[in-house]
N, C-alpha and C positions, 0 to 999 in steps of 0.2 A: 616531332620532326626528328629526336634520338631513334626512333625504334625503325625509321626509313633511311636513316641512314647506315645502321646495321644490315638491313634488309639489304640495301644495293651490295654490303660486300660479300653478302653470301652466295654461295652458286649457285644462287635458282633456278636457272634455267637448263642448269646440266640437269640438278637435281627435280625439276620436271619431267625432263624426257628420263629419266628413270625410272616415273611414277612415284616420287616421293611423296611428291608436293601438285595440286594442281597446277596446271599450266594459266599464267599469264601476263600481261604486260603492265598491265597498275599496282603501282608500288603501295597504293592500301592494301591490295586484296592481298598482293606476297605478305606483308606485314601480318595482316591477321592469319595468312595460311602457316607462315612463319611458326606463328605465336600457338597455332596447335598442333603444329608439328615436334616443337623443343616442350610443349606443355606446360607453358608461361604467361602469365596476364601478361608480361609487354616484355620485349625483346631487350631493354635495355639490362635486364638480371642476367643476360645472359655475358655480362662485359668482361668475367672472370672464366674468358675462354678456355681457363684449362682445367679439362673434366677434372673431377679430383679422382687422385689417387692412379690417372691412368701412364698406363705403362707403354709407350709404342714403339715401332722400328719404322724410322724413316729415310728417303734416300734426298732428302735436302729440305729446306724450307722459304719461304718467301712472307712479303708483308700480308698474304692471303691467307698463311697454311692457317692458323688457328681458326679461323671461320670453315672452311673446308671440314678441317679436323671433327669441328663441331659438330656440322652435319653428319658429319658418316658414323660418330660415335653415338649419336643417337638413333640414326638409321639400326646399328648392332645392337642398341638396348633394347630398341622396337623389337626386333624381329627375336631377339632373344627367348624374350617374353611368351613365345610362342613356344617355347622348348620348357617338357617337362625333364627337371633337374634333380636329385637326389642330393641332401646336405654336401656341402664343400668337405673335400676326405682329399688332402694334400697325403697323406701317404699311398696312399690309391693311383694318386699322379702320376709319383715316383715309380711303383711297382708295375704299371703299364704302360711303361718307357719303350722297353723291348718288343714290344705287342706293337706302339704304333711307330717303332723306327721300320718296322718287314714293312708294313702297308706301301711304302714309297714302291714296291715293285709293282704295284695293283695300278688298273688304269680307274681316275677318280669316281667314276659311276660306283665303282664298288668302294674304295676308302673313306669316302666322303660320306657315308650312312655310316661308316663302321667307326669313323674316326668320331662321329656326331655323338655316337650313342655311346663309347668310349669315357668321351671327359662329362657329356649326360653322370653315368655314375660317379663323376668325382666331382659333379655340384659345377661345373661350366657348360652353360651356352656356348656354343661353338658356330657360329653363322660364317657364309662367306659372302661377301658384299664386292660390288664392283669400284673401282677405283675412280678415287673424284680429284680431277685436276686439281691441283694446289695443294692439297693435303701431302704428295708423297710420301703415305703410307703404305705400309709393307703389311702393319697389322698392329693391332691396338687390344688391352686389356686391360678389362677396369671392376671394380664390384659394384653392382646393381642389388640393392638389397641384400638380400640373402643365396645372393647367387654368384658366380664369378661369368661377365661375358667377356668371349675373348673373339674378336674380328678377324679376319684375314681377307686380304685383296687377291688379285687375279692378277694385281701389276705385271707386268711381265710375262707372266702365264707360265712361265719356266718352273721345273719339276724344282729344280737348285734351287730355286730361290723363294718356291712356295715352304719346303720343307724347314730350309734353314728359317724362315719366318715362324713356323710355327715351332720350334724347340725354341728359338731365342723368345717367343712368346712364352713357353712350358716353364723358361729359366726365370722370367718375372715373379707367376704367379709361387713357384718353388722359394727362391730367394724373401718371398713378402716385399719386392718393393711396390706393388699394387695397393700395400697399407701407408704407401709415403703418400702425403697430402698433395704433392704435387708432382708426383710419378718418380720413376727412375731419372737419376743422373747419368751424366754421360760415363763416369767409370762404372755405372752398374750397365749402361747399355753395352760397352765394352765388353763386360762380364757374362751378359747373355749371348753377344754376336760369338764370345768362345767358350760356352756352354753348347751354342749350336754343333759347331765346327766340330768336336768334341765327341759330342754325342751321333751326329752322324756318323764319321769315322773318327775311329780311336785313336790316336794318338801314335803310339807303337805300331798299330799295325798302316797307318798312313806312310811312316817315317820309313819302315820298311818296305812298302811301295817305291817310294820316293829312289831312295838308296839303291835301287836297279837300274835308274836310268833308263827304262824302256819305256817311254810314253806313248806306244802305238795303239789303234783303236784293238786290236786284239787283246793287248796287254790291258789295257784299260776295262774292258768288257769281260776279261775273265777277273780282273780284281775286283769289281761290282759283282760280280756273280757269288765270288768266296765271301763277302762280308755281308749278299743276302742285301744291296741295295741298288738302286736304279743305276745306272749305268751314267745317265745325265746330272745324277749330284755329285760322281766324282771327278767327272771330265769339267763341271762348272768349277768348283775348287783349284784342280790342275791351271786351268787360263784364269784365277782369281788368282793366282801364287807365280803364273807368269811360267810356268811348264809348259803350259801347249798355249800356240798363238788361239787368238779368240777366234780364228777363221777355221778352224782345224775341228771336225767330226762334230759339229753343230747338228748332223740328225740324231745323235744321243741327245742332245738337249730337247726332250719331249715338252711339247708345248701341252699347258693344262686352260680347260674354259669348263671354270669352273663355276654356277651359277650360283 
């Protein structure tokens, strides 16, 4: 009965639509399928739904978010097992940051495999997953055996959100937040946000641009080209900080469809 109760709280229909579990409307079949999916003998073993060490970027929460998060994280774990990675190398991860940032000006068909290769060299299995309603996830990072799993959603599908989430998750790794039993604290989440913001656009460069008080399309595109980053990332930052209205120049905010 307890397993049936947990199964009802899982986003089963959406998981089935995505092909993660077999489709069924029978609760007992859902229980057995979910046990297989989560690799547990009983679903009640999932009562502690805080994935050990998980650090993640969310955009909200509700009563079902933990169950959606658990389902999403398990899929990231399963997919990451298919990736051949070298031993974890945090120093190497720091070294490749400039190279990772430069990829923002490329198309996802190009930068996705390049990112996966770069991260695999650092002992990180990078996977791209669809967003699960209720999880509010942008990305999540955690240990799985002798590797690190980093999963990113395509929530919003905008370039600025994607790259911000990527660097946010990188910081959690560099700062050791995924070693914490219950994941990152609110303060650590703020630190990761600040890191992502400043790695994408250096503070002194950004301040100099802001001081010119020219937020025309031409100025934004020129600035992005100068600092070798996608113009949508610059625009997203300006919109978030209220320098530019949200309905301006949105053709610069490219949407990704990463599968």
